[in-house]
PASEBA-1860 file (N, C-alpha, C; in nm, 3 decimals):
! residues 293
1> VRFLTNLR> 25.652/17.602/25.413/25.684/17.660/25.545/25.658/17.828/25.481 ~ 25.772/17.834/25.381/25.751/18.000/25.369/25.628/18.052/25.355 ~ 25.531/17.949/25.262/25.400/18.008/25.213/25.321/18.066/25.392 ~ 25.309/17.946/25.483/25.222/17.972/25.599/25.343/18.129/25.657 ~ 25.423/18.094/25.649/25.536/18.220/25.732/25.477/18.339/25.687 ~ 25.479/18.363/25.539/25.423/18.499/25.489/25.265/18.528/25.537 ~ 25.191/18.431/25.504/25.060/18.441/25.575/25.008/18.464/25.687 ~ 25.120/18.443/25.801/25.108/18.457/25.950/25.151/18.607/25.946
9> RGGEWRRG> 25.239/18.651/25.853/25.287/18.782/25.890/25.191/18.896/25.860 ~ 25.088/18.871/25.792/24.959/18.966/25.787/25.028/19.064/25.639 ~ 24.902/19.041/25.550/24.960/19.146/25.429/25.039/19.097/25.330 ~ 25.091/18.962/25.372/25.204/18.906/25.273/25.123/18.768/25.217 ~ 24.997/18.788/25.238/24.958/18.653/25.149/24.957/18.615/25.046 ~ 24.956/18.752/24.922/24.969/18.711/24.798/25.133/18.653/24.754 ~ 25.216/18.703/24.804/25.374/18.678/24.813/25.380/18.516/24.840 ~ 25.256/18.478/24.966/25.308/18.345/25.015/25.244/18.257/24.912
17> LRLLAAYA> 25.159/18.283/24.825/25.045/18.226/24.700/25.133/18.228/24.600 ~ 25.224/18.305/24.562/25.309/18.320/24.484/25.418/18.219/24.467 ~ 25.466/18.187/24.608/25.580/18.116/24.661/25.506/18.001/24.623 ~ 25.415/17.976/24.696/25.309/17.822/24.680/25.300/17.779/24.552 ~ 25.254/17.880/24.439/25.242/17.843/24.275/25.355/17.836/24.218 ~ 25.500/17.856/24.243/25.603/17.819/24.222/25.656/17.678/24.247 ~ 25.551/17.586/24.299/25.614/17.481/24.348/25.511/17.370/24.282 ~ 25.401/17.437/24.230/25.299/17.344/24.148/25.330/17.304/24.044
25> SPSRNIPA> 25.419/17.218/24.041/25.436/17.118/23.901/25.429/16.961/23.918 ~ 25.421/16.918/23.812/25.424/16.739/23.845/25.532/16.699/23.909 ~ 25.655/16.758/23.918/25.743/16.711/23.996/25.769/16.730/24.170 ~ 25.665/16.845/24.155/25.686/16.848/24.333/25.584/16.790/24.412 ~ 25.564/16.770/24.524/25.535/16.716/24.624/25.354/16.799/24.676 ~ 25.299/16.852/24.575/25.167/16.910/24.591/25.060/16.861/24.543 ~ 24.965/16.838/24.661/24.788/16.754/24.643/24.779/16.820/24.520 ~ 24.693/16.711/24.456/24.612/16.739/24.332/24.508/16.842/24.338
33> GWSSKCLT> 24.507/16.915/24.206/24.447/17.038/24.191/24.478/17.170/24.272 ~ 24.636/17.175/24.309/24.656/17.250/24.381/24.691/17.386/24.245 ~ 24.677/17.412/24.167/24.710/17.468/24.017/24.729/17.615/24.049 ~ 24.766/17.677/23.952/24.787/17.833/23.957/24.653/17.921/23.973 ~ 24.581/17.854/23.903/24.420/17.902/23.899/24.329/17.873/24.012 ~ 24.392/17.737/24.067/24.301/17.731/24.190/24.377/17.843/24.301 ~ 24.488/17.834/24.308/24.580/17.930/24.419/24.529/18.104/24.390 ~ 24.491/18.120/24.256/24.452/18.288/24.258/24.280/18.281/24.297
41> HSATNLSS> 24.206/18.158/24.291/24.075/18.148/24.361/24.091/18.202/24.514 ~ 24.194/18.088/24.542/24.221/18.098/24.696/24.263/18.250/24.743 ~ 24.292/18.321/24.657/24.367/18.470/24.691/24.258/18.534/24.705 ~ 24.181/18.514/24.591/24.061/18.620/24.630/23.967/18.601/24.744 ~ 23.932/18.460/24.813/23.864/18.440/24.899/23.952/18.501/25.033 ~ 24.076/18.496/24.979/24.137/18.509/25.167/24.167/18.692/25.148 ~ 24.138/18.740/25.019/24.192/18.909/25.082/24.082/18.965/25.144 ~ 23.912/18.921/25.174/23.826/19.004/25.279/23.863/18.961/25.396
49> RSTISRIK> 23.906/18.812/25.478/23.953/18.785/25.572/24.039/18.858/25.603 ~ 24.141/18.873/25.504/24.272/18.904/25.563/24.304/19.056/25.616 ~ 24.178/19.143/25.555/24.171/19.302/25.581/24.090/19.274/25.725 ~ 24.000/19.192/25.724/23.956/19.224/25.849/24.036/19.202/25.976 ~ 24.126/19.093/25.952/24.176/19.015/26.049/24.302/19.149/26.066 ~ 24.380/19.208/25.929/24.489/19.307/25.985/24.375/19.428/26.066 ~ 24.284/19.434/26.021/24.240/19.558/26.117/24.211/19.544/26.268 ~ 24.197/19.379/26.278/24.135/19.358/26.434/24.254/19.389/26.498
57> STPFQLNY> 24.342/19.326/26.462/24.531/19.314/26.534/24.631/19.342/26.492 ~ 24.619/19.448/26.370/24.750/19.495/26.322/24.723/19.684/26.415 ~ 24.844/19.687/26.458/24.916/19.857/26.535/24.896/19.950/26.426 ~ 24.857/20.054/26.463/24.832/20.165/26.344/24.965/20.270/26.388 ~ 25.079/20.227/26.436/25.141/20.328/26.500/25.224/20.415/26.372 ~ 25.199/20.555/26.366/25.249/20.627/26.238/25.237/20.785/26.335 ~ 25.309/20.875/26.251/25.317/21.014/26.336/25.160/21.057/26.224 ~ 25.030/21.038/26.341/24.916/21.124/26.288/24.931/21.268/26.343
65> LSHAYKYL> 25.002/21.296/26.448/24.972/21.406/26.509/25.040/21.526/26.455 ~ 25.156/21.485/26.377/25.276/21.581/26.296/25.199/21.643/26.179 ~ 25.150/21.543/26.170/25.067/21.544/26.013/24.920/21.668/26.024 ~ 24.826/21.644/26.147/24.742/21.697/26.173/24.731/21.830/26.269 ~ 24.817/21.856/26.366/24.804/21.924/26.482/24.765/22.069/26.422 ~ 24.778/22.129/26.279/24.770/22.268/26.246/24.597/22.254/26.218 ~ 24.557/22.146/26.192/24.405/22.172/26.128/24.312/22.118/26.209 ~ 24.343/22.112/26.356/24.230/22.048/26.439/24.086/22.084/26.443
73> DDPYFVAG> 24.064/22.244/26.368/23.920/22.273/26.383/23.876/22.207/26.269 ~ 23.912/22.153/26.176/23.880/22.080/26.071/23.872/21.955/26.061 ~ 23.785/21.864/26.112/23.789/21.691/26.148/23.804/21.620/26.028 ~ 23.744/21.674/25.902/23.743/21.604/25.794/23.888/21.635/25.673 ~ 23.978/21.764/25.741/24.112/21.806/25.680/24.156/21.683/25.765 ~ 24.168/21.687/25.902/24.239/21.587/25.966/24.244/21.453/25.907 ~ 24.105/21.374/25.899/24.074/21.275/25.856/24.176/21.271/25.682 ~ 24.160/21.330/25.631/24.241/21.359/25.498/24.402/21.340/25.519
81> TSLPDWMS> 24.440/21.375/25.630/24.590/21.351/25.671/24.632/21.241/25.720 ~ 24.525/21.145/25.798/24.531/21.045/25.859/24.506/20.934/25.727 ~ 24.486/20.947/25.646/24.402/20.849/25.546/24.495/20.763/25.467 ~ 24.629/20.826/25.424/24.750/20.794/25.367/24.770/20.675/25.460 ~ 24.791/20.707/25.609/24.867/20.617/25.707/24.725/20.482/25.684 ~ 24.597/20.520/25.729/24.493/20.404/25.784/24.506/20.320/25.631 ~ 24.543/20.366/25.503/24.529/20.267/25.397/24.627/20.148/25.419 ~ 24.747/20.206/25.481/24.861/20.121/25.518/24.841/20.007/25.590
89> VVDRRNRA> 24.708/20.016/25.672/24.697/19.904/25.764/24.564/19.848/25.674 ~ 24.488/19.882/25.583/24.399/19.795/25.506/24.433/19.752/25.417 ~ 24.501/19.816/25.323/24.587/19.764/25.195/24.700/19.840/25.139 ~ 24.790/19.791/25.151/24.935/19.912/25.129/24.943/19.942/24.960 ~ 24.882/19.803/24.907/24.901/19.836/24.766/24.770/19.953/24.696 ~ 24.675/20.009/24.801/24.593/20.079/24.758/24.598/20.224/24.847 ~ 24.627/20.277/24.730/24.689/20.443/24.805/24.591/20.543/24.772 ~ 24.643/20.641/24.909/24.526/20.761/24.899/24.617/20.851/24.836
97> RSQRAELV> 24.591/20.918/24.680/24.711/20.971/24.605/24.661/21.092/24.578 ~ 24.734/21.225/24.585/24.713/21.358/24.548/24.674/21.369/24.447 ~ 24.724/21.300/24.317/24.640/21.309/24.175/24.501/21.315/24.172 ~ 24.444/21.188/24.267/24.304/21.150/24.257/24.197/21.257/24.342 ~ 24.310/21.330/24.437/24.243/21.394/24.547/24.245/21.546/24.494 ~ 24.296/21.584/24.373/24.292/21.705/24.315/24.161/21.729/24.237 ~ 24.121/21.581/24.189/24.001/21.562/24.084/23.848/21.575/24.195 ~ 23.855/21.609/24.292/23.746/21.626/24.355/23.752/21.731/24.464
105> LDDADPRV> 23.852/21.849/24.415/23.831/21.972/24.473/23.725/22.075/24.441 ~ 23.643/22.064/24.341/23.528/22.084/24.344/23.397/22.059/24.399 ~ 23.420/21.947/24.471/23.326/21.883/24.491/23.196/22.013/24.607 ~ 23.080/21.974/24.564/23.000/22.036/24.611/22.968/22.061/24.767 ~ 23.026/21.945/24.874/23.036/21.884/24.982/23.161/21.971/25.009 ~ 23.143/22.069/25.140/23.322/22.117/25.175/23.385/22.024/25.231 ~ 23.304/21.916/25.293/23.374/21.806/25.381/23.453/21.708/25.307 ~ 23.378/21.686/25.170/23.462/21.599/25.090/23.599/21.676/25.070
113> VSLARGVM> 23.582/21.815/25.020/23.684/21.898/24.957/23.815/21.887/25.059 ~ 23.773/21.952/25.204/23.862/21.923/25.306/23.925/21.783/25.314 ~ 23.865/21.672/25.290/23.929/21.573/25.289/24.052/21.556/25.199 ~ 23.964/21.599/25.100/24.073/21.573/24.919/24.206/21.671/24.998 ~ 24.215/21.796/25.033/24.329/21.881/25.092/24.409/21.832/25.160 ~ 24.329/21.745/25.299/24.419/21.664/25.359/24.498/21.553/25.358 ~ 24.449/21.505/25.249/24.548/21.395/25.186/24.659/21.452/25.071 ~ 24.624/21.548/25.001/24.752/21.644/24.940/24.829/21.708/25.044
121> RHHHDDRW> 24.804/21.748/25.160/24.865/21.793/25.240/24.989/21.683/25.327 ~ 24.948/21.607/25.334/24.974/21.467/25.392/25.091/21.435/25.333 ~ 25.090/21.415/25.197/25.191/21.381/25.077/25.299/21.470/25.077 ~ 25.235/21.621/25.057/25.339/21.712/25.090/25.438/21.709/25.186 ~ 25.375/21.729/25.312/25.462/21.740/25.389/25.576/21.651/25.432 ~ 25.529/21.505/25.364/25.573/21.386/25.380/25.690/21.441/25.289 ~ 25.730/21.465/25.164/25.797/21.524/25.101/25.916/21.614/25.124 ~ 25.862/21.692/25.197/25.978/21.785/25.277/26.043/21.775/25.385
129> FHQTEQFA> 25.962/21.718/25.440/26.005/21.641/25.599/26.105/21.563/25.591 ~ 26.098/21.485/25.511/26.194/21.347/25.480/26.333/21.381/25.401 ~ 26.318/21.526/25.329/26.446/21.578/25.267/26.545/21.670/25.364 ~ 26.447/21.687/25.488/26.531/21.756/25.569/26.683/21.759/25.626 ~ 26.760/21.822/25.663/26.899/21.790/25.711/26.859/21.739/25.840 ~ 26.775/21.759/25.935/26.767/21.692/26.056/26.738/21.606/26.035 ~ 26.616/21.556/25.971/26.585/21.403/25.974/26.667/21.332/25.937 ~ 26.741/21.362/25.820/26.862/21.279/25.779/26.944/21.229/25.855
137> ALSTGFAV> 26.995/21.349/25.957/27.101/21.350/26.076/27.062/21.232/26.144 ~ 26.931/21.256/26.201/26.860/21.193/26.334/26.818/21.083/26.278 ~ 26.818/21.048/26.146/26.754/20.898/26.171/26.844/20.779/26.108 ~ 26.972/20.854/26.055/27.096/20.783/26.006/27.147/20.742/26.117 ~ 27.167/20.833/26.217/27.215/20.844/26.345/27.177/20.716/26.460 ~ 27.040/20.761/26.420/26.969/20.622/26.519/27.005/20.469/26.475 ~ 27.006/20.475/26.355/27.028/20.355/26.288/27.140/20.312/26.306 ~ 27.238/20.367/26.307/27.390/20.322/26.368/27.395/20.274/26.474
145> ELRALLIE> 27.326/20.375/26.590/27.324/20.335/26.718/27.258/20.208/26.739 ~ 27.137/20.179/26.684/27.034/20.080/26.679/27.122/19.938/26.670 ~ 27.246/19.959/26.577/27.303/19.796/26.523/27.371/19.759/26.643 ~ 27.423/19.841/26.703/27.483/19.779/26.858/27.421/19.704/26.939 ~ 27.261/19.777/26.933/27.170/19.718/27.058/27.090/19.573/26.964 ~ 27.102/19.564/26.832/27.002/19.422/26.810/27.120/19.350/26.767 ~ 27.048/19.233/26.705/27.150/19.112/26.637/27.193/19.122/26.561 ~ 27.303/19.065/26.548/27.367/19.060/26.433/27.282/19.064/26.280
153> QSGHQAGF> 27.351/19.136/26.180/27.284/19.123/26.033/27.130/19.206/26.028 ~ 27.125/19.316/26.133/27.003/19.361/26.150/26.997/19.532/26.135 ~ 27.091/19.537/25.987/27.114/19.633/25.937/26.959/19.695/25.886 ~ 26.873/19.647/25.846/26.797/19.694/25.764/26.647/19.703/25.874 ~ 26.666/19.624/25.978/26.579/19.669/26.074/26.621/19.764/26.169 ~ 26.749/19.832/26.165/26.816/19.907/26.247/26.780/20.025/26.180 ~ 26.797/20.055/26.045/26.727/20.157/25.952/26.584/20.174/25.950 ~ 26.514/20.100/25.958/26.390/20.126/25.920/26.315/20.176/26.055
161> VGHIVVEL> 26.398/20.127/26.212/26.331/20.165/26.320/26.393/20.303/26.363 ~ 26.518/20.355/26.292/26.552/20.453/26.301/26.511/20.572/26.261 ~ 26.423/20.496/26.128/26.311/20.624/26.071/26.204/20.665/26.121 ~ 26.156/20.537/26.177/26.023/20.589/26.209/25.998/20.618/26.371 ~ 26.134/20.604/26.461/26.154/20.650/26.609/26.128/20.788/26.581 ~ 26.187/20.878/26.460/26.203/20.999/26.473/26.063/21.052/26.467 ~ 25.988/21.013/26.336/25.855/21.079/26.343/25.774/21.017/26.470 ~ 25.766/20.946/26.510/25.664/20.884/26.643/25.737/20.973/26.784
169> LLDSVLSD> 25.863/20.988/26.797/25.907/21.075/26.892/25.854/21.258/26.857 ~ 25.890/21.259/26.759/25.828/21.392/26.708/25.668/21.393/26.723 ~ 25.571/21.283/26.762/25.474/21.319/26.810/25.431/21.323/26.944 ~ 25.520/21.245/27.008/25.561/21.284/27.122/25.566/21.410/27.214 ~ 25.633/21.479/27.128/25.679/21.663/27.189/25.579/21.721/27.146 ~ 25.512/21.699/27.053/25.380/21.764/27.022/25.288/21.727/27.111 ~ 25.290/21.634/27.161/25.174/21.584/27.253/25.212/21.611/27.404 ~ 25.337/21.618/27.467/25.368/21.665/27.560/25.372/21.813/27.570
177> DNPDYLMG> 25.372/21.901/27.491/25.439/22.016/27.485/25.272/22.049/27.464 ~ 25.202/22.011/27.427/25.024/22.029/27.412/24.940/21.966/27.407 ~ 24.925/21.930/27.532/24.828/21.831/27.556/24.673/21.841/27.471 ~ 24.651/21.970/27.424/24.533/21.990/27.372/24.499/21.919/27.226 ~ 24.608/21.917/27.206/24.616/21.870/27.061/24.616/21.719/27.042 ~ 24.654/21.643/27.124/24.606/21.479/27.173/24.465/21.491/27.174 ~ 24.384/21.556/27.262/24.279/21.549/27.265/24.169/21.607/27.144 ~ 24.206/21.685/27.089/24.182/21.774/26.977/24.191/21.666/26.877
185> YYAAIESL> 24.238/21.579/26.823/24.298/21.525/26.726/24.176/21.423/26.754 ~ 24.171/21.299/26.884/24.081/21.233/26.873/23.939/21.305/26.886 ~ 23.924/21.404/26.906/23.758/21.429/26.888/23.743/21.494/26.772 ~ 23.831/21.535/26.684/23.802/21.563/26.563/23.772/21.418/26.455 ~ 23.830/21.324/26.485/23.808/21.189/26.440/23.663/21.119/26.489 ~ 23.668/21.122/26.602/23.552/21.104/26.662/23.372/21.169/26.608 ~ 23.437/21.279/26.545/23.294/21.399/26.493/23.256/21.329/26.357 ~ 23.352/21.268/26.313/23.317/21.231/26.184/23.191/21.160/26.170
193> DVRLVQEA> 23.136/21.183/25.983/23.042/21.106/25.982/23.136/20.982/25.894 ~ 23.140/20.871/25.958/23.240/20.747/25.858/23.174/20.721/25.720 ~ 23.078/20.716/25.697/22.991/20.661/25.581/23.066/20.775/25.506 ~ 23.025/20.929/25.507/23.074/21.045/25.418/23.256/20.995/25.370 ~ 23.325/20.954/25.505/23.447/20.962/25.490/23.500/20.811/25.400 ~ 23.437/20.719/25.423/23.466/20.586/25.341/23.394/20.657/25.207 ~ 23.266/20.712/25.157/23.242/20.758/25.010/23.385/20.847/24.954 ~ 23.449/20.949/25.044/23.548/21.019/24.993/23.672/20.962/24.984
201> ANRVCTKP> 23.693/20.820/25.064/23.812/20.802/25.032/23.817/20.686/24.905 ~ 23.701/20.666/24.888/23.710/20.580/24.762/23.686/20.640/24.662 ~ 23.707/20.758/24.651/23.731/20.868/24.553/23.888/20.920/24.541 ~ 23.914/20.891/24.607/24.090/20.943/24.653/24.181/20.818/24.628 ~ 24.128/20.710/24.673/24.238/20.576/24.672/24.224/20.541/24.524 ~ 24.350/20.433/24.503/24.343/20.386/24.341/24.218/20.274/24.322 ~ 24.141/20.244/24.443/24.034/20.115/24.393/23.954/20.126/24.527 ~ 23.818/20.078/24.482/23.708/20.075/24.617/23.767/19.978/24.762
209> FDALAMLI> 23.679/20.013/24.854/23.696/19.919/24.976/23.599/20.013/25.031 ~ 23.603/19.919/25.195/23.474/19.926/25.244/23.520/19.905/25.425 ~ 23.652/19.921/25.421/23.685/19.908/25.590/23.702/20.008/25.661 ~ 23.693/20.140/25.616/23.694/20.217/25.730/23.600/20.213/25.857 ~ 23.472/20.215/25.843/23.355/20.154/25.940/23.412/20.069/26.074 ~ 23.489/20.002/25.981/23.538/19.906/26.125/23.699/19.969/26.170 ~ 23.794/19.986/26.077/23.887/20.084/26.085/23.885/20.191/26.224 ~ 23.796/20.293/26.176/23.822/20.423/26.275/23.753/20.395/26.395
217> PRFLQERF> 23.634/20.338/26.421/23.606/20.294/26.550/23.727/20.253/26.646 ~ 23.821/20.111/26.589/23.956/20.062/26.627/24.053/20.162/26.680 ~ 24.045/20.247/26.566/24.141/20.358/26.577/24.115/20.458/26.673 ~ 24.000/20.446/26.751/23.956/20.573/26.834/23.991/20.465/26.990 ~ 23.955/20.333/26.942/23.938/20.255/27.061/24.078/20.228/27.124 ~ 24.205/20.225/27.028/24.306/20.221/27.062/24.382/20.321/27.118 ~ 24.398/20.438/27.089/24.421/20.570/27.134/24.554/20.541/27.175 ~ 24.627/20.486/27.066/24.785/20.459/27.131/24.851/20.552/27.110
225> LADYTADD> 24.835/20.689/27.073/24.918/20.804/27.056/24.973/20.831/27.215 ~ 24.915/20.822/27.302/24.955/20.876/27.466/25.077/20.802/27.457 ~ 25.088/20.665/27.399/25.183/20.580/27.430/25.320/20.627/27.405 ~ 25.330/20.688/27.322/25.432/20.721/27.236/25.512/20.841/27.359 ~ 25.432/20.889/27.472/25.529/20.962/27.578/25.599/20.914/27.678 ~ 25.582/20.790/27.692/25.638/20.655/27.771/25.744/20.580/27.704 ~ 25.831/20.564/27.768/25.993/20.516/27.696/25.908/20.352/27.668 ~ 25.873/20.298/27.773/25.811/20.149/27.800/25.720/20.116/27.688
233> RLWMRLNH> 25.620/20.212/27.699/25.526/20.178/27.616/25.556/20.211/27.482 ~ 25.640/20.295/27.441/25.680/20.335/27.291/25.742/20.182/27.244 ~ 25.847/20.178/27.310/25.898/20.021/27.292/25.783/19.900/27.277 ~ 25.702/19.909/27.362/25.603/19.781/27.341/25.493/19.806/27.195 ~ 25.492/19.940/27.160/25.411/19.965/27.043/25.500/19.945/26.921 ~ 25.618/19.940/26.915/25.714/19.960/26.831/25.745/19.788/26.783 ~ 25.731/19.712/26.919/25.756/19.552/26.892/25.617/19.511/26.818 ~ 25.504/19.565/26.854/25.383/19.562/26.768/25.431/19.563/26.621
241> VMRRVGLP> 25.490/19.679/26.581/25.524/19.702/26.431/25.616/19.594/26.393 ~ 25.719/19.544/26.462/25.813/19.444/26.444/25.709/19.318/26.406 ~ 25.636/19.249/26.452/25.560/19.159/26.467/25.489/19.182/26.295 ~ 25.444/19.317/26.306/25.341/19.298/26.171/25.433/19.307/26.042 ~ 25.580/19.354/26.048/25.646/19.338/25.940/25.737/19.243/25.938 ~ 25.729/19.133/26.051/25.807/18.991/26.018/25.971/19.029/26.101 ~ 25.972/19.129/26.166/26.113/19.126/26.203/26.131/19.116/26.360 ~ 26.225/19.061/26.391/26.259/19.023/26.512/26.227/19.133/26.632
249> PLPESVIS> 26.183/19.073/26.766/26.137/19.208/26.852/26.256/19.282/26.901 ~ 26.268/19.388/26.940/26.360/19.482/26.966/26.367/19.454/27.128 ~ 26.497/19.435/27.141/26.574/19.421/27.285/26.515/19.504/27.400 ~ 26.499/19.486/27.519/26.444/19.552/27.650/26.566/19.683/27.636 ~ 26.684/19.636/27.591/26.804/19.762/27.606/26.747/19.900/27.519 ~ 26.664/19.880/27.441/26.642/19.991/27.356/26.510/20.106/27.420 ~ 26.473/20.035/27.534/26.401/20.153/27.638/26.477/20.264/27.685 ~ 26.573/20.243/27.719/26.679/20.335/27.817/26.702/20.424/27.672
257> WLADARVR> 26.740/20.356/27.544/26.805/20.416/27.434/26.733/20.507/27.388 ~ 26.570/20.480/27.390/26.477/20.561/27.359/26.449/20.714/27.471 ~ 26.517/20.695/27.573/26.503/20.789/27.625/26.604/20.899/27.584 ~ 26.693/20.867/27.544/26.797/20.967/27.519/26.783/21.018/27.343 ~ 26.735/20.931/27.291/26.656/20.951/27.157/26.553/21.051/27.147 ~ 26.473/21.067/27.236/26.382/21.134/27.263/26.434/21.301/27.283 ~ 26.546/21.308/27.382/26.626/21.447/27.389/26.643/21.499/27.285 ~ 26.706/21.384/27.208/26.765/21.460/27.040/26.670/21.529/26.982
265> VRRASLDL> 26.544/21.444/26.974/26.435/21.484/26.884/26.364/21.642/26.925 ~ 26.357/21.609/27.048/26.275/21.755/27.120/26.403/21.863/27.080 ~ 26.507/21.854/27.074/26.642/21.939/27.054/26.595/21.974/26.937 ~ 26.550/21.914/26.831/26.564/21.927/26.676/26.443/21.947/26.657 ~ 26.330/21.963/26.745/26.200/21.953/26.664/26.145/22.090/26.647 ~ 26.165/22.179/26.660/26.162/22.301/26.570/26.215/22.310/26.413 ~ 26.332/22.247/26.398/26.363/22.268/26.250/26.261/22.140/26.194 ~ 26.227/22.019/26.283/26.184/21.927/26.216/26.008/21.934/26.163
273> LTEPNNPT> 25.966/22.056/26.191/25.822/22.087/26.191/25.813/22.201/26.150 ~ 25.934/22.265/26.070/25.927/22.399/26.006/25.975/22.347/25.854 ~ 25.887/22.372/25.783/25.884/22.376/25.631/26.028/22.447/25.577 ~ 26.112/22.385/25.537/26.213/22.514/25.442/26.153/22.614/25.364 ~ 26.243/22.725/25.320/26.202/22.835/25.253/26.187/22.785/25.142 ~ 26.083/22.876/25.073/26.047/22.861/24.930/25.970/22.713/24.904 ~ 25.870/22.674/25.008/25.814/22.569/24.973/25.737/22.552/24.859 ~ 25.740/22.405/24.760/25.623/22.405/24.662/25.511/22.366/24.715
281> NPEPEQPR> 25.385/22.444/24.728/25.270/22.428/24.830/25.186/22.294/24.700 ~ 25.131/22.238/24.779/25.072/22.082/24.687/24.963/22.180/24.672 ~ 24.905/22.281/24.637/24.808/22.307/24.576/24.804/22.508/24.657 ~ 24.738/22.593/24.590/24.721/22.727/24.618/24.661/22.767/24.772 ~ 24.702/22.833/24.853/24.650/22.827/24.983/24.517/22.916/24.964 ~ 24.426/22.863/25.023/24.287/22.929/25.010/24.258/22.914/25.162 ~ 24.141/23.004/25.204/24.082/23.010/25.320/23.988/22.827/25.360 ~ 24.016/22.785/25.440/23.949/22.672/25.439/23.818/22.695/25.529
289> ESTQP> 23.681/22.651/25.478/23.574/22.680/25.516/23.539/22.565/25.649 ~ 23.449/22.642/25.734/23.468/22.481/25.834/23.376/22.413/25.791 ~ 23.408/22.288/25.837/23.293/22.174/25.805/23.213/22.143/25.883 ~ 23.213/22.183/25.988/23.122/22.117/26.108/22.977/22.152/26.062 ~ 22.874/22.061/26.066/22.757/22.070/26.039/22.673/22.173/26.090
END
């Protein structure tokens, strides 16, 4: 049962297979032939189907706009800021890493260089953003409030939701105040040469993969960032995330709580979007060439 439950949650099939392998011994009620070697072979066969299933059914809710809004004139830089979060859908163990991105900064194709710079900027911004006083205060306060709304023993879920709600509501503030940002973001993604993005992504990720040709059109079709601006639709999107990670659904009482949380994130948005003094840049600032063909 634990094995099947982990498979159903998506992205947890390896853990499920390990659990089943632990029971594969003569003293267990396991069918003949279910050896560790057999289970390893099953994992290999399952991996490609699992990736396709995740792309078709998994929501992508993350704070894409906060990472990209300053760079909407450069679609490949935007793709780079989005790639680390796309990889959390494709394969959470296959990371787009700054160290690998640095290795392609001298590529002859400016689009590849822009994508690599975008990956580095994403990780740089994550580091300073999550260390800000405003983020710590809001995410901690939200977690405390959510514990009162969720079922008992939901401290881990409350902390998780408190963290991501700050990020999603910050995207909402940007979208509300600057509608052109949202249109510009999707226009940038739509203009990409997906084949080139896939090739560049394979150079900055830890292992090769081929899922972006399926993921990016699905991402454009969903256009879920617009849902962040309405409390009921954001609640729905959050519950998609809960299903994906195997947590209980959030009750409807969270909708009214989101309305109040939204006000507080808006109040703190300037501080949340401002990098602290004396930043450590991920790379020396250089003028970015246009990557439009």
